[in-house]
N, C-alpha and C positions, 0 to 999 in steps of 0.2 A: 775186694774193693778196687774200683777203677776210677781214674780222674784225668782231666786235661786242663789247660789254662782257664777255661770258662765254665767247667762243670765237673761233677763227680757222681758216682753211684755208690751208695753205702751197702752194708751187708744185707739189708732188708730189701734191696732193689729200688729204694727211693732215689730219684734223680734230682740233683741240685744244680742251679746255675749261679755263678758268682756275679754280683752287681755292686754298684757303689754303696748300696744300702745293706750289703751283706748277702749271704746265700739265700736263695729263694727256691722253694720246692717247685720242680718242673712237673714231676709225675712219678708214677710207679711202673717198674718194668719187671715182669716175671716171665716173659716169654723166651728169654735168651740170656746171653752173656752180658755183663756190664758194658763191654766195648760196643756191642750191638746197640745197647740202649743209648749210649752217648752218640753213636753214629746216626741213629734215628732222629734224635732231637737236634743234632747239628744240621741234618738235612732240612728239618723244619725251619731252623734259623736261616739257612741259605735261601729257602723259599721266601722268607720275609724280606731278605736282602734284595732278591730279584723283584718282588712286588713293589718295594719302595723305590727301586731304581726306575722301574717302568713308570711309576706315578711321577717321579721327578722329571722324566723326559716329557710326559704328557703336559705337565704344568709349564715347562719351558717352551715346548714347540707346538702345542695345539691351543685351540680356543676353549679348552675345558673350563666350564663355569666354576666360579668360586664355590658355589653351593655343592656341586658334585665333587670338587676337589676336597673340600672340607669333610664331606661324608666319607670319602675314601681314606683320608688321613685318620679320621676317628676310628674307622674299622681296623686299620693297621695298628693304631696305637693300642686299641683294646687287645689285639693279639699279642703285642709286645708286652703290655702290662700283665697279661695272664701268665706269662713266663712258661709257655709251653714250647720253648726252644732253648737250645744251648748255644751261646755265642755272646758277642759284645752287644748286649741289649741296650746299654747306655748310649752306645754310638748310634743305634737305630733311633733311640728317642731324640737324640740331638738332630739327626737327619729329618725326623718328623717335625721337630720344632722349627727347623730351617724351612721346611716345606710350608708350615703354617705362615711363617713370615713372608715367604715368596708369594703364597696365594694372596695374603693381605696386600702386599705391594702390587700384585697384579690387579687386585680388586680396586685399589686406589687409582692405579694407572687407567684402568678401564672407566672408572667413575669420572676421572679428569678428562679422558678422551671423549666420553659420552657428553660431558658438559661442553667440551669444545665443539663437538659435532652439533650439539643442540644449539649452541650460540651461532655457529656457522649457518645452520639450517634456518634459525630465526632471521639472521641478517639476509640470507638468500630469499626467504619468503617476503620479508619486508621490502626488499628490492623488487621482487616480482609484483607485489601489491602497488608500489609506487609507479612502476612502469605501466601496469594495467590501468591505474587511475589517470595517468597521462594519456594513454591510448583511448580512454573513454571519450575524450573530447576531439579525437582525430576525425578528419573527413576523408582520409585515405582508406576508403572502406575495405578494399581487398587486402592491401598490405597490413593494415591494422588488424583485420579479422584473422589473417593467417598468423600474425605475431601473437595474438591472444591465445589462439589454439596451441601454439608452441609453448607459451607460458604455462598453460594447463598441464601439458606433458612434463614440463620441468618441475612443476609443483608436485605432481604425483611421484616423481623420482626422489623427492626430498623426504627425510625422516619426519615423523610427526613430532610436534612439540607437546608441552603439557596441554591438556584439553582446552583450558580457558584461552591461552594464547593462540593456539592453533585455530580455534573456532572464531576468535575475533579477527585474525588475519584473513581467514577464509571468507568471512562475511564481507570484508572490504573488497577482497579480490573478486568474489562472485558479484557483488553490487556493481563494480566497475564494468565487468563483462556484460551484465544485464543492461546497464546504462548505454553502453556502446551498441548493443544489439537493438535496443529500443530506438536509438537515434538512426541507426542504419535502416531499420525497417521503415521508419517514418520518411527517411530520405528517398528510399526506393519507391515507396508508395506515392510520394509527391512526384518523383521522376516518371512513374508510370502514368500519372495523371497528365503531366506535361507532354509526354510522348503521345498519349491518346489525343490531346488537343492539337499537337503538331500533325498527327495523322489526319484529323478532320480538316485542318487548314490546308494541308498539302493535297488532300482529295479535291478541295475547291480549286486550288491553283492548277492541278492537272486538268480538271474539267474545262477551265477557261483556256488553258494552253492548247488543248485538243480542239476546242471550238475555233481558235484563231489560226490553226495550222493551215487552213485553206485560203486565208485572206490574201488579197493582192494589193491591199493598202499598205505598201511596203514601209514607209516611214513611221506612221503612227503605230503600226503593228509591231515593228521592231522595237520601238520605244516601250510599248506595253510589255513585250517579252523581257526587256531589261528590268522593268518594275516587278514583274512576276518573279524573276530570278532573285532580286533583292528581298522580296517577301519570302521566298523559299528559304533563303539563308537565315532570315530573321526568325523563321518558324521553329527552328531547332530540329532535332532528329526525332523521327517517329520510331515505333517499335522495330526491332531488327527484321522481323518477318515481313513488315510492310515497306520499310524504307527503300530497299533496292527496287522493288516492283514499281513504287510510286515514282522514283527517280527515272527509271527506264521509260515510263510512259511520258513523264514531263519532258525529258530530253528528246525523246522520239518525236513529240509534237513540234518542238522547236526545230529539230532537224528538217522535218518536212517543209516548214515555212521557209527557213533560211536556204535550203537547197533550191526551192523554187525561185526565191529572190535572186540567188546567185546566178541561176540560169538566165533570168531576165536581164540582170545587170551585165552579164557577160555579153549578151547581144547588144545592149545599150552601149557598152564600152567600145565594142567593135565599130558601131555606127559613129560614135563620137570621135574615135581616132580617124575615121575616114573624113569626118567634118573638119578636123584639125588640118589634115593634109590640104583640103580644098581652101580653107581660110589662109593657110600659109602661102598658097599660090596667089590668092587675091591681094594679101598685104604686100607681097613682093612686087606685084603689078602696081599697087598704089605708091610704093616707095620710089618707083621709077619716075613719078611725076615731080619729084623734088631734085634740085631747087626749082621753084615755079618760074617758068619763063613766060608762058602765055596763061594768064590768070583765068580767062574765060574757058579755054580748052581744058585746063587742069581741073576747074570746078566741074565741068560736065563729065569728064572722065571719072572723077572721084565719085560723083553721084551714081554713075553706072556701076562702079565697083561696089559701092555701099549697098545698092539694091540687091546685088547678087550675094553680098555678105549677109544681109538680113534674112535672105531666103534659106541660108544654111542653118541647120539646127545647132544644138549645144556641142561644145568640145569638152574634153576631160577637164575637170575642175582645176587640177594642178597646172595645166597649160594655159588656162584662160587669162590670167593677169598679163602674161608676156605677150600673147598674140594680140589681145585687145589694146595693150599699151602701144604696140607698134602702129596699129591702125589709128589710134587717137593722135599719135605724134604727127602722122601725115595730115590728119584733119586740122590740127592746130597750126601747122605750117601754112596751109592754104588760107586759114582764117586770118593769120597774121599778114599774109600778102594782101588779102582783101582790105584789112584795116589800113595798111600802108597806102594802098591805092586810093582809098577813100580820103585819107588825110591829104594826099597829094592833089586830088582833084576837087577839094571842097573850097570854094571861093571865100566863104565867110571865115573859115579857119585860117586860110592864107592871109586874109586881111588882118585878122587878130594877131597873127604871128608877126606880120610886117610892122604893125603899129607898136607892138611890145618891143620889137628890136629897135625901132626908131627912138622910143622913150629911153631905153637903156643906153643907146649910143649918146643921146643928149646928156644923160646923167654922167656918163663917163667923161665926156668932153668938159662938162662943167667942173667936175672934181679935179680934172687935170689942170685947168686954169687956176683953181683955188690953191692947188699944191704949188704951182709955179709962183703965184703971188706971195704965198707964205714963205717960200724959200728966199724970194727976193727981199722980203722984209726981215729976213733973219730969224723967222719964227719956225725953227726946225721941229719943235714939239708938235705944233699944229699941223705942219706938213706931214710928219710921220703918221699922225692920227688919220688924216685925210687919205694918206697912201694906203693904209690898211682897209679903209672903207672902199677905196678904189679897187682893191684886189677882189673884194666880194662882188661889186657891181660888174667888174670885167668878166668874172666867172659866169654870172648870169647872162651877160651879153653873148659870150661864146656859146653857151647852151642854146640861146634863142636863135643865133645865127645858124647853128647846126640844124635846128628844127625847121628853119625857113628853107634850108637847102633841100629838105625832103619834099617841099612843095615845088621844087624846080627853080629855086632861086629867088 
């Protein structure tokens, strides 16, 4: 008979293992010595220890599913319960019980994690749906379209929810995308119609611009080109493939007209600058007539200068006020000399002036006598009032005397 702390072999070759519930038959051994029998079944035990250790590591360090882990535990427990090994089978059962607890804890942890992930996925998808529904009303067609495509990619990267929730959120998400696509399609259809109308309008504007390009009616044609340009801007843009060509034709027609006008105006400007030089010489000649000494000679000289002035054409517009102002100043000075001469030599005017002067002189003399009488009578108030009236009459008399001097005394 042979034995060790965990098992023994009796005289018949039966092998036993010691457990908390007493000895259990392991098997029968007839092929060798009892020691060999115990060694064989102890190796079976060590094999179970290794398998349980491997399963423990897999449960701790890998993503082994609870189902597969439970199946492996049951398989090992069956081998332990069948008592085909010699060793501390109760310790193995305890390790397997702990593995069951560990697997269940892992199951609950994964369940909680899955619930958290599902809740996070739900929140993420609800956020995507809300943003998609907001973008559905956007008119930033390119940016919103690109963002919606990015949202689809994000949606695909998220885990699925329960079918009902996932389908409801996807329906809202898909509806928002469809609404945006429908609005964008309608917008660009309308835009295409507007651009086609713009193309037709600009075709007409180009045709008129090209017809006007040879005109020499500079002012009205330039004004019409400005109107055509305003109409062009108001027409909006045509299709890209037409816009540049139409603009080049429109601008080219204007360039032909304005280049021709510029050349004509350049010749005109040179002529007008020459005219200005000639008029400056004439106005200098006219200014030498002042101050007027001999009215008749000055009048004749100015008439000659003015005839030559009128024969000269236009001067540059910005120089016109100054040069004409100098000429008019000479003309006014001669006219004033004529008026003064007329007043001096007009007998009727001289007589009227002399008569007015005499009347005023009489009035002044009369007032002076009244003032003297009032003073003599001691009536200073009346004298002061008459003195103020005298000041006014004296001023009129002085003015009349000055006018009479203009008639030669």
